[in-house]
C-alpha positions in Angstrom: 83.0 -47.2 68.1 83.2 -44.1 70.3 80.3 -44.0 72.7 78.5 -40.7 73.0 77.6 -39.9 76.5 73.9 -39.5 77.2 72.8 -35.9 77.6 70.4 -35.1 80.4 67.0 -34.4 79.1 65.4 -31.3 80.4 62.1 -32.0 81.9 59.6 -29.1 82.0 58.3 -28.2 85.4 54.9 -29.5 86.2 53.9 -26.5 88.2 54.6 -22.8 87.6 56.9 -21.1 90.2 54.8 -19.3 92.8 54.3 -15.6 92.2 55.9 -13.5 94.9 52.5 -12.4 96.0 50.9 -15.9 95.7 51.3 -18.6 98.4 53.4 -21.7 97.6 51.3 -24.2 95.7 52.2 -27.0 98.2 49.7 -25.4 100.5 47.0 -26.8 98.2 45.9 -30.4 98.1 47.3 -32.1 94.9 43.9 -32.6 93.3 43.1 -28.9 93.7 46.0 -28.0 91.5 45.8 -30.9 89.1 44.9 -28.7 86.1 48.0 -26.5 86.7 50.1 -29.6 86.5 48.4 -31.1 83.5 48.3 -28.1 81.2 52.1 -27.6 81.6 52.9 -30.9 80.0 54.3 -30.7 76.5 52.0 -33.2 74.9 48.4 -32.3 73.9 45.5 -34.4 75.1 43.6 -36.2 72.6 40.0 -34.9 72.3 38.6 -38.0 74.0 40.8 -37.2 77.1 39.7 -33.5 77.2 36.5 -31.9 78.6 37.3 -28.4 77.4 39.9 -25.7 77.0 40.7 -22.7 79.2 42.7 -20.0 77.4 43.4 -22.7 74.7 44.9 -25.1 77.3 43.2 -28.5 77.5 41.5 -29.6 80.7 42.0 -33.4 81.2 39.0 -35.7 81.4 40.7 -37.3 84.4 39.7 -34.4 86.6 36.0 -34.9 85.8 36.3 -38.7 86.2 37.9 -38.3 89.6 35.2 -35.9 90.7 32.5 -38.3 89.6 34.2 -41.2 91.3 34.5 -39.2 94.6 30.8 -38.5 94.5 29.9 -42.2 93.7 32.0 -43.3 96.6 30.9 -40.6 99.0 28.1 -40.4 101.6 25.6 -38.9 99.0 26.1 -41.7 96.5 22.5 -43.0 97.1 21.1 -39.6 95.9 23.0 -39.6 92.6 21.3 -40.6 89.3 22.0 -44.1 87.9 24.9 -44.2 85.5 24.0 -44.0 81.9 20.7 -42.1 82.5 19.8 -38.6 81.2 20.2 -37.2 84.7 23.7 -38.8 85.0 24.8 -37.1 81.8 23.4 -33.8 83.1 25.4 -34.3 86.3 28.6 -34.8 84.2 27.8 -31.6 82.3 27.2 -29.6 85.5 30.5 -30.9 87.1 32.3 -30.0 83.9 31.1 -26.4 84.3 32.3 -26.4 87.9 35.7 -27.8 87.0 36.2 -25.3 84.1 35.2 -22.5 86.5 37.9 -23.6 88.9 40.4 -23.8 86.0 39.5 -20.4 84.8 40.2 -18.9 88.2 43.4 -20.9 88.5 44.5 -19.5 85.1 43.5 -16.0 86.1 45.4 -16.1 89.4 48.6 -17.5 87.9 48.8 -15.9 84.5 47.5 -12.4 85.2 48.8 -11.6 88.6 50.1 -9.1 89.7 48.1 -7.1 87.1 44.4 -6.6 87.9 42.9 -9.9 87.1 41.4 -10.0 83.6 43.3 -6.9 82.5 41.3 -4.9 80.0 38.4 -7.4 80.4 37.6 -6.0 83.8 35.2 -3.1 84.4 37.0 0.1 85.1 36.2 0.1 88.8 38.1 -3.1 89.2 41.4 -2.1 87.6 42.8 -0.6 90.8 42.2 -3.6 92.9 45.1 -4.5 95.2 47.6 -7.2 94.4 46.7 -10.7 95.5 47.5 -11.2 99.1 50.0 -13.6 100.7 47.4 -16.1 101.9 44.4 -17.7 100.2 41.4 -16.7 102.2 39.3 -19.4 103.9 35.6 -19.0 104.1 32.7 -21.0 105.5 30.4 -22.6 103.0 28.0 -20.3 101.3 24.6 -20.2 102.8 21.6 -21.1 100.6 20.8 -17.4 99.8 24.4 -16.6 98.9 24.6 -19.7 96.7 21.5 -18.7 94.7 22.9 -15.2 94.2 26.2 -16.6 93.0 24.7 -19.4 90.9 24.9 -23.1 91.6 28.0 -23.7 89.4 29.9 -20.7 90.7 28.9 -21.5 94.3 30.2 -25.1 94.0 33.5 -23.9 92.6 33.8 -21.2 95.3 33.1 -23.7 98.1 35.5 -26.3 96.7 38.5 -24.4 95.4 40.6 -21.8 97.3 41.8 -20.2 94.1 38.2 -19.3 93.2 37.8 -17.6 96.6 41.1 -15.8 96.2 40.1 -14.5 92.8 36.7 -13.5 94.1 38.3 -11.3 96.8 40.6 -9.7 94.3 38.0 -9.0 91.6 35.4 -7.6 94.0 37.8 -5.6 96.2 36.4 -2.2 95.1 32.8 -3.2 94.6 30.3 -1.0 96.4 26.7 -1.3 97.4 24.4 0.1 94.6 22.5 3.1 95.8 19.2 1.6 94.8 19.8 -1.3 97.2 19.8 1.0 100.2 16.5 1.3 101.9 14.9 4.7 102.1 14.0 6.0 105.5 10.3 5.3 106.3 8.1 8.1 107.5 8.4 8.4 111.3 4.9 7.4 112.7 3.4 9.5 115.4 4.5 8.0 118.8 2.0 6.1 120.8 1.4 6.4 124.6 0.1 4.2 127.2 -2.7 6.4 128.7 -4.8 6.1 131.9 -7.8 8.4 132.2 -11.0 9.0 134.1 -13.8 11.5 133.9 -15.1 13.0 137.1 -18.4 14.9 137.7 -16.8 17.8 139.6 -13.5 19.4 140.1 -12.9 18.4 143.8 -13.2 14.7 143.0 -10.9 15.2 140.1 -8.3 17.0 142.2 -8.2 14.1 144.7 -7.6 11.4 142.0 -4.5 9.3 142.0 -3.0 7.1 139.2 -4.7 4.1 140.8 -8.1 5.7 140.3 -7.7 6.0 136.5 -8.6 3.4 133.9 -6.3 2.3 131.1 -7.1 3.3 127.6 -4.2 1.2 126.1 -1.7 2.5 123.6 -3.0 5.4 121.7 -1.7 8.5 119.9 -2.3 11.7 121.8 -4.0 13.2 118.7 -6.7 10.6 119.0 -7.8 12.0 122.4 -10.0 15.0 122.9 -7.9 18.1 122.3 -8.2 19.4 125.8 -6.8 16.2 127.3 -4.1 15.8 124.6 -2.9 19.4 125.2 -2.7 18.8 128.9 -0.7 15.5 128.5 1.7 17.2 126.1 2.4 20.0 128.7 3.0 17.5 131.5 6.1 15.4 131.9 5.6 11.7 131.0 4.2 9.7 133.9 2.7 12.6 135.8 -1.0 13.4 136.4 -2.5 16.3 134.6 -4.4 18.9 136.4 -8.2 18.5 136.0 -9.3 19.6 132.6 -13.0 20.6 132.1 -15.0 20.1 128.9 -18.7 19.5 128.1 -18.5 16.0 129.5 -17.0 16.8 132.9 -13.6 17.0 134.5 -10.8 14.9 133.0 -7.6 13.6 134.7 -5.0 11.6 132.7 -1.5 10.2 132.8 0.6 8.9 129.9 4.0 7.3 129.2 5.5 6.5 125.8 4.8 3.0 124.5 7.9 0.8 124.6 9.2 0.4 121.1 9.3 -3.2 119.9 12.5 -4.5 118.4 12.5 -3.8 114.7 12.3 -6.5 112.0 15.7 -7.9 111.2 17.1 -6.1 108.2 20.0 -6.9 105.9 23.0 -5.0 107.3 25.7 -3.2 105.3 28.2 -6.2 105.3 25.5 -8.5 103.9 24.5 -6.0 101.2 28.2 -5.6 100.3 28.8 -9.4 100.0 25.6 -9.7 97.8 26.9 -6.9 95.5 30.3 -8.6 95.3 28.7 -11.9 94.4 26.7 -10.3 91.7 29.8 -8.5 90.3 31.8 -11.7 90.4 29.1 -13.8 88.6 29.1 -11.1 85.8 32.9 -11.1 85.6 33.0 -14.9 85.4 30.3 -15.0 82.6 32.3 -12.5 80.6 35.6 -14.3 81.0 34.0 -17.7 80.3 32.7 -16.4 77.0 36.2 -15.2 76.0 38.5 -18.0 77.4 36.5 -21.2 77.7 35.6 -23.8 75.0 33.7 -26.9 75.8 34.1 -30.4 74.4 30.9 -31.3 72.3 28.6 -33.3 74.5 29.6 -31.5 77.7 27.6 -28.3 77.2 25.9 -26.4 80.0 23.0 -28.4 81.4 20.6 -25.7 80.2 22.1 -25.5 76.6 19.1 -26.1 74.3 21.4 -27.7 71.7 22.0 -30.8 73.8 19.3 -33.5 73.9 19.1 -33.9 77.7 18.5 -30.2 78.1 16.6 -29.2 81.3 17.6 -26.5 83.7 16.2 -26.0 87.1 17.3 -24.0 90.2 
């Protein structure tokens, strides 16, 4: 019998070739790109091995199990709920949302680049965003205010996954600060002066007065003083004695200097406002894309979904 030589079997690549504008995937830790490897495999996962689908591609349960195991073996293990409790099931649902958010951004980065991410799904102002850069940006962890603005699920994905951060930068590249967020200039209050003053019974005594002879009135507006004194102070340079001014009370001599302005209250600067606007825009973009591209395995709904029995949702 003639033996038929074995033919080499083509094995599909487990990771997609890096886009020319996207950094090589070996720059990522293997677990960060697990989904990209899994969804390229030819076989479909059985439902029991799947936590959901992103763009009709299954996301393996293994990714959730590994994340839970890392938490159970980590430094915060004592703060986690006991396995099998309602809170434990809620933790699994919350982590599922985080993982699917990461997968959604991985899919957007690899499948839609170099076109503007999301294509026609994006608002018009995002369609001219620049191509993805040559490096995945690194950022410090979000502060508590930024995490609240982005949402706990989105913030956890942003902190943990560089693809999420890269997509964030791309999607929000042309976001601007809403005009209603900019503070309107407050009315300029009348300046206050540190005034020293003394009333003398006659003109000769008033003419001999020096600044040391005067008594402090504190910080006042010139308009609060008798008009004759206020007018004299306005005509004199700051820090110089006025000539004696007479009125029904006697002869006035005064000196005034502008009150030092205290440092203003800290305000949110332009860069902070811009990042807040970007976070708001990115959260809306993710919500829209989730609705179109993500399906959940029954039982792993959002922790706040009223259809699941353990429903409770707190921020």
